[in-house]
C-alpha positions as CSV (number, residue, x, y, z in Angstrom):
1,M,0.0,0.0,0.0
2,E,1.6,3.3,-1.1
3,N,1.8,6.2,1.2
4,L,2.4,9.9,0.5
5,I,3.9,12.4,2.9
6,L,4.8,16.1,2.7
7,C,8.3,16.9,3.8
8,H,10.6,19.9,3.8
9,P,14.4,20.3,3.8
10,R,16.0,21.1,7.2
11,A,17.6,24.5,7.4
12,S,20.8,22.7,8.6
13,S,21.0,20.7,5.4
14,G,21.9,23.8,3.4
15,Q,19.0,23.3,1.1
16,D,16.1,25.7,0.6
17,P,13.7,25.0,3.6
18,S,10.8,26.5,1.7
19,Q,10.6,23.6,-0.7
20,A,7.7,21.2,-0.6
21,I,8.5,17.6,-1.4
22,I,6.0,14.8,-1.7
23,V,7.7,11.5,-0.7
24,K,6.2,8.1,-1.8
25,Y,6.9,5.0,0.2
26,E,5.3,1.7,1.2
27,V,3.2,1.3,4.3
28,P,4.5,-1.7,6.4
29,Q,2.5,-4.9,5.7
30,T,2.8,-6.0,9.3
31,I,1.9,-3.6,12.1
32,P,3.8,-4.0,15.4
33,N,2.0,-4.7,18.7
34,D,0.3,-1.7,20.3
35,H,0.1,0.4,17.2
36,V,-2.6,1.9,15.0
37,L,-2.6,2.7,11.3
38,L,-4.6,5.8,10.5
39,E,-6.0,6.9,7.2
40,V,-5.5,10.7,7.4
41,D,-8.5,12.3,5.8
42,R,-7.5,15.9,5.8
43,F,-5.6,18.5,7.9
44,G,-5.5,22.2,8.5
45,F,-2.7,24.4,7.3
46,S,-2.1,28.0,8.6
47,A,0.6,30.4,9.7
48,N,0.9,28.2,12.8
49,N,2.2,25.4,10.7
50,M,4.7,27.7,9.1
51,T,5.9,28.5,12.6
52,Y,6.2,24.7,13.4
53,Q,8.3,24.3,10.3
54,A,10.6,27.3,11.0
55,L,11.2,26.0,14.5
56,G,11.5,22.4,13.5
57,E,15.1,22.2,14.6
58,A,15.1,24.8,17.4
59,P,16.3,23.1,20.6
60,H,13.3,24.0,22.7
61,F,10.6,23.2,20.1
62,R,11.9,20.3,18.0
63,Y,8.8,20.1,15.9
64,F,10.5,17.8,13.4
65,E,10.9,15.1,16.1
66,F,7.2,14.4,16.3
67,H,7.0,12.3,13.2
68,H,9.6,10.2,11.4
69,T,10.8,11.2,8.0
70,P,10.8,8.3,5.6
71,E,14.0,7.2,3.8
72,A,13.8,7.8,0.0
73,E,16.0,9.0,-2.8
74,G,17.5,12.3,-1.7
75,V,15.4,12.4,1.5
76,S,16.4,11.3,5.0
77,S,15.7,12.2,8.6
78,K,19.0,14.0,8.7
79,T,18.3,16.3,5.7
80,H,14.5,16.6,5.8
81,G,11.7,17.1,8.4
82,V,7.9,16.5,8.6
83,T,5.9,19.5,9.8
84,P,3.1,18.4,12.1
85,V,-0.5,19.3,11.3
86,W,-3.8,19.1,13.2
87,G,-6.2,16.8,11.3
88,F,-8.9,14.1,11.3
89,G,-8.5,10.5,10.3
90,T,-9.9,7.0,10.7
91,I,-8.2,4.0,12.3
92,I,-8.0,1.2,9.7
93,E,-5.9,-1.3,11.6
94,S,-5.1,-1.6,15.3
95,T,-3.0,-4.0,17.3
96,H,-3.9,-2.4,20.6
97,P,-6.6,-4.2,22.6
98,K,-8.4,-1.0,23.7
99,V,-8.3,0.9,20.4
100,Y,-10.5,-0.2,17.5
101,P,-10.6,-0.1,13.7
102,G,-13.2,2.3,12.4
103,E,-12.7,4.9,15.1
104,R,-12.7,8.6,14.0
105,V,-9.8,10.4,15.7
106,Y,-8.4,13.9,15.8
107,G,-4.8,14.8,16.6
108,Y,-1.3,16.2,15.8
109,F,-0.7,14.2,12.7
110,A,1.8,14.1,9.9
111,P,0.6,15.5,6.5
112,A,0.3,12.1,4.9
113,R,-2.3,9.6,3.5
114,Y,-1.5,7.0,6.2
115,L,0.1,7.3,9.6
116,L,1.5,4.5,11.8
117,L,1.5,5.5,15.5
118,Q,2.5,3.7,18.7
119,V,-0.1,3.7,21.5
120,S,1.1,4.2,25.1
121,P,-0.5,2.2,27.9
122,D,-2.6,5.2,29.2
123,V,-5.7,4.7,27.1
124,N,-9.1,6.0,28.2
125,K,-12.5,6.4,26.6
126,Y,-11.7,10.0,25.5
127,A,-8.2,9.6,24.1
128,F,-5.0,7.7,23.7
129,F,-1.4,8.9,23.6
130,V,1.6,8.5,21.4
131,P,4.7,7.8,23.5
132,R,7.5,10.2,22.7
133,P,10.0,9.9,25.6
134,H,12.6,11.9,23.6
135,L,10.5,15.1,23.9
136,P,10.0,17.2,27.0
137,P,7.0,16.3,29.3
138,D,5.2,19.6,28.4
139,R,4.7,18.2,24.9
140,R,2.1,15.7,26.2
141,P,-0.9,17.7,24.8
142,Y,0.6,17.2,21.3
143,N,0.8,13.4,21.9
144,Q,-2.9,13.1,22.6
145,I,-5.1,11.5,20.0
146,T,-8.8,12.4,20.6
147,R,-11.4,9.7,20.1
148,C,-14.2,11.6,18.5
149,A,-17.1,9.4,19.6
150,Q,-16.5,10.5,23.2
151,D,-15.4,14.1,22.5
152,P,-18.0,16.5,23.9
153,L,-16.9,19.1,21.4
154,Y,-17.1,16.9,18.3
155,D,-19.5,17.7,15.5
156,P,-19.2,15.2,12.5
157,S,-20.2,17.6,9.8
158,P,-17.4,18.5,7.3
159,T,-17.6,22.2,8.1
160,A,-17.4,21.7,11.8
161,E,-14.4,19.4,11.4
162,D,-12.7,22.0,9.2
163,L,-13.3,24.7,11.8
164,T,-12.0,22.4,14.5
165,M,-8.7,21.9,12.6
166,L,-8.3,25.6,12.1
167,Y,-9.4,27.0,15.4
168,R,-9.1,24.4,18.1
169,P,-5.2,24.2,18.3
170,L,-5.1,28.0,18.9
171,F,-8.4,28.8,20.6
172,W,-7.6,27.0,23.9
173,T,-4.4,28.9,24.2
174,S,-6.4,32.1,23.9
175,F,-9.2,30.8,26.1
176,W,-6.9,29.9,29.0
177,C,-4.8,33.1,28.7
178,E,-8.0,35.2,28.9
179,D,-9.1,33.1,31.9
180,W,-5.8,33.6,33.6
181,L,-5.7,37.4,33.0
182,N,-9.3,37.7,34.4
183,S,-9.3,35.2,37.2
184,S,-5.9,36.1,38.6
185,N,-6.4,39.9,38.2
186,Y,-2.9,39.7,36.9
187,K,-0.6,42.6,38.0
188,G,-3.6,44.3,39.7
189,G,-5.7,44.2,36.5
190,S,-5.6,46.5,33.5
191,T,-7.7,49.0,31.6
192,H,-6.2,48.1,28.2
193,I,-4.9,45.0,26.5
194,L,-2.5,45.6,23.6
195,I,-2.1,42.6,21.3
196,S,0.5,42.2,18.5
197,S,-0.1,40.2,15.3
198,A,-3.7,41.1,15.7
199,S,-4.8,39.5,12.4
200,S,-3.7,36.1,13.6
201,K,-6.2,33.6,15.0
202,T,-4.5,33.3,18.4
203,A,-4.7,37.1,18.7
204,F,-8.2,37.8,17.5
205,C,-9.6,34.8,19.5
206,L,-8.1,36.4,22.6
207,A,-9.6,39.8,21.6
208,Y,-13.0,38.0,21.0
209,L,-12.9,36.4,24.5
210,I,-12.0,39.6,26.3
211,R,-14.7,41.5,24.5
212,R,-17.2,38.7,25.2
213,R,-16.5,38.8,28.9
214,N,-16.9,42.6,28.9
215,S,-20.3,42.1,27.3
216,L,-21.4,39.4,29.7
217,Q,-20.4,41.6,32.6
218,G,-22.0,44.7,31.2
219,S,-18.7,46.5,31.3
220,S,-16.5,48.2,28.8
221,T,-13.7,49.2,31.2
222,R,-11.1,47.0,29.5
223,R,-10.3,48.0,26.0
224,V,-8.6,45.8,23.5
225,I,-6.2,47.3,21.0
226,G,-4.7,45.4,18.1
227,L,-1.4,46.0,16.3
228,T,-0.8,44.5,12.9
229,S,1.0,45.0,9.5
230,T,-0.3,47.7,7.1
231,K,-1.5,45.0,4.6
232,N,-3.5,43.2,7.3
233,L,-5.0,46.3,8.9
234,A,-8.2,46.4,6.9
235,F,-9.0,42.7,7.7
236,T,-8.2,43.3,11.4
237,K,-10.7,46.2,11.5
238,R,-13.4,44.2,9.6
239,L,-13.2,41.6,12.3
240,A,-14.8,44.1,14.7
241,L,-13.2,42.4,17.6
242,Y,-10.9,45.2,18.7
243,D,-11.8,48.6,20.1
244,D,-9.0,50.0,18.0
245,A,-6.4,48.6,15.6
246,F,-3.2,50.3,14.3
247,D,-0.4,49.3,12.0
248,Y,3.1,48.8,13.4
249,D,4.4,51.9,11.6
250,S,2.1,54.3,13.2
251,F,0.9,52.9,16.6
252,D,3.3,55.1,18.6
253,T,1.8,58.2,17.2
254,S,-1.8,56.9,17.6
255,L,-1.6,55.7,21.2
256,V,-1.6,59.2,22.8
257,G,-3.8,61.4,24.8
258,N,-6.9,60.0,26.4
259,L,-6.5,56.7,24.5
260,A,-3.2,56.0,26.2
261,R,-4.2,56.7,29.8
262,G,-4.5,53.7,32.2
263,H,-2.8,50.4,33.0
264,W,-1.7,48.3,30.0
265,I,-0.9,44.7,29.5
266,Y,0.9,43.9,26.3
267,V,0.4,40.4,24.8
268,D,3.1,39.6,22.3
269,V,1.8,37.2,19.7
270,A,4.3,38.2,16.9
271,G,7.4,37.1,18.7
272,N,9.3,40.2,17.4
273,N,11.9,41.6,19.8
274,A,12.3,44.8,17.8
275,L,8.6,45.5,18.1
276,N,8.6,44.7,21.8
277,A,11.3,47.2,22.4
278,R,9.3,49.9,20.5
279,V,6.3,49.1,22.7
280,R,8.3,49.6,25.8
281,D,9.9,52.8,24.5
282,H,6.5,54.2,23.8
283,F,5.1,53.7,27.3
284,R,8.3,54.9,28.9
285,V,7.6,58.4,27.4
286,Y,4.0,58.9,28.7
287,D,3.5,59.5,32.4
288,D,-0.3,59.0,32.3
289,S,0.0,55.4,31.0
290,E,1.7,52.4,32.6
291,L,2.9,49.2,31.0
292,V,2.4,46.7,33.8
293,A,3.1,43.4,32.0
294,C,4.4,42.0,28.7
295,I,3.2,38.5,28.0
296,A,4.5,36.2,25.2
297,L,1.8,34.2,23.6
298,G,3.1,33.2,20.2
299,L,5.7,33.4,17.4
300,T,3.9,34.4,14.2
301,N,6.8,36.5,12.8
302,V,8.9,33.5,11.7
303,S,8.9,31.8,8.3
304,A,10.1,28.6,6.7
305,S,13.2,30.4,5.5
306,T,14.1,31.7,9.0
307,I,17.1,29.6,10.1
308,E,17.6,31.3,13.4
309,P,14.4,33.1,14.5
310,S,14.9,35.6,17.2
311,S,12.6,33.7,19.5
312,A,14.2,30.3,19.0
313,S,15.9,31.0,22.4
314,W,12.6,30.6,24.1
315,G,12.8,31.3,27.8
316,S,16.5,32.3,27.7
317,G,15.8,35.9,28.6
318,S,17.3,37.2,25.4
319,E,15.5,40.5,25.8
320,A,17.0,43.1,28.2
321,P,14.3,45.6,29.2
322,Q,15.6,49.0,30.4
323,G,15.2,50.1,34.0
324,D,11.8,49.2,35.5
325,D,10.3,48.1,32.2
326,P,8.5,44.8,32.6
327,K,10.3,41.7,31.3
328,L,8.7,39.5,28.7
329,E,6.9,36.6,30.5
330,H,5.7,33.5,28.8
331,F,2.2,32.3,29.3
332,L,2.4,28.6,29.9
333,M,-1.0,27.1,29.4
334,P,-0.3,23.7,31.0
335,E,0.8,25.4,34.3
336,W,-2.3,27.6,34.5
337,F,-4.5,24.7,33.5
338,A,-3.0,22.6,36.4
339,I,-3.9,25.4,38.8
340,R,-7.5,25.6,37.5
341,K,-7.9,21.9,37.9
342,Q,-7.2,22.4,41.6
343,Q,-9.6,25.3,41.8
344,L,-12.5,23.9,39.7
345,S,-14.1,20.5,39.2
346,V,-13.7,18.5,36.0
347,S,-17.4,19.0,35.2
348,A,-17.0,22.8,35.7
349,I,-14.0,23.0,33.3
350,T,-15.8,20.8,30.8
351,R,-18.9,23.0,30.9
352,M,-16.7,26.2,30.5
353,Q,-15.0,24.8,27.5
354,K,-18.2,23.4,25.9
355,E,-20.0,26.8,26.3
356,A,-17.0,28.7,24.9
357,W,-16.5,26.3,21.9
358,T,-20.2,26.3,21.0
359,R,-20.3,30.1,21.1
360,L,-17.1,30.3,18.9
361,M,-18.6,28.0,16.3
362,S,-21.7,30.2,16.2
363,D,-19.8,33.6,16.1
364,C,-16.8,32.9,13.9
365,G,-19.0,32.8,10.8
366,T,-19.2,36.6,10.8
367,W,-15.4,37.1,10.7
368,G,-14.9,36.9,7.0
369,V,-12.6,34.0,6.9
370,S,-12.7,32.0,3.7
371,L,-12.0,28.3,3.7
372,R,-9.8,27.0,0.8
373,R,-9.9,23.2,0.4
374,V,-7.1,21.7,-1.5
375,C,-7.1,18.0,-2.4
376,G,-4.4,15.8,-4.1
377,P,-0.6,15.7,-3.7
378,D,0.2,18.0,-6.7
379,Q,-2.4,20.5,-5.6
380,V,-1.2,20.6,-2.0
381,K,2.4,21.1,-3.2
382,A,1.3,23.9,-5.5
383,A,-0.7,25.5,-2.6
384,Y,2.3,25.4,-0.3
385,E,4.5,27.0,-3.0
386,E,1.9,29.7,-3.5
387,I,2.0,30.5,0.2
388,V,5.8,30.7,0.1
389,R,5.7,33.1,-2.9
390,C,2.7,35.3,-1.9
391,G,2.3,34.8,1.9
392,L,-0.7,33.7,3.8
393,A,-3.6,36.3,3.8
394,P,-5.3,36.4,7.2
395,E,-8.7,35.9,5.6
396,D,-7.7,32.6,4.0
397,A,-7.9,29.3,5.9
398,F,-6.6,26.1,4.3
399,V,-7.7,22.5,4.7
400,W,-5.5,20.1,2.7
401,S,-5.7,16.4,1.9
402,L,-3.3,14.2,0.0
403,W,-6.2,12.3,-1.3
404,E,-7.8,13.4,-4.5
405,E,-10.9,15.6,-4.3
406,T,-14.3,13.9,-3.9
407,K,-17.7,15.1,-4.9
408,E,-18.8,15.3,-1.3
409,Y,-15.9,17.5,-0.4
410,G,-15.8,20.7,-2.4
411,S,-12.9,23.1,-2.9
412,R,-14.0,26.4,-1.3
413,A,-16.5,27.5,1.3
414,K,-17.3,30.6,3.3
415,L,-17.0,30.1,7.0
């Protein structure tokens, strides 16, 4: 049985890392014990995946170590990597006694037609896990394979699955960050939240959640301000999720006067040290505004051709704020989630997440994001190359499949 998988050259190989290579190889005829063979139906592709690829060899992240690169002519695990993707698939064979053929599953897959995964002993009715002892323990959420039949958030419709692949990997980071800022009254609270890379899904989902809490509480005391590139400013404003949005070139002349007064928390989604320094410089000038915290939430400003992204030294304290300027802190979702599990019951957390996800699925249809479905290996390769040439517009969302297009699954839809 022939398999296809999408690979990219490693930056360390000296080859162009922005190439897309479809590798053909045979699926093993015999599956080892405690393994499953998945048929990967389709997977989401976004700027987040470009970040995974750019940081594939970065010591802290090591995204190329989640899935094995097959050996083929001109391709090896030393010269090429597999960029992980969030996707849906069906188990077609299983040698684990508690996991069954025919199950629909969701997880952190390889962009392939078929995927062979080992199953660790900790299987429950909601999920099973892939053992990856070579990776740090905080990677465990990436090792989880969700069993859709018992997932309270699962909707089997194609559109709902597409939305899950595009939003679920990012939404929970935004959800728990907002919960942390609100529940902990972090740094004594704030009157303004400033968010960089405002056109990215992580950023605008955070803005959406802050604005939604304001609405539920009948309060508008916490304003949300977005920063983005000039080319993405119109889209960011059309989202109508920010109280104000400015481009990177002009924000320091726009955030003045009454707009600037108050206590500010800056959420850095871009991962751009130069921008972070400008933000600190801006608030140092104005006495009637105070920057009380800088929170790192993402790395959208890296690309496949970035060999040494500025934020690859995650957690190393590479930034050196001046004087009393707040140091960039990293929001670590697993740590906050562990605290909330001590404060709240499992049923309360499940209810919170179910309510938030259901509301997101209802509200995100108004945000002007257009879904582009791409099917077939040649088409996927061409779509990737188009992204490398032209960039990824914030209003475009991709769902790819290495299977040829079917009549039931069209090529474009408005979300």
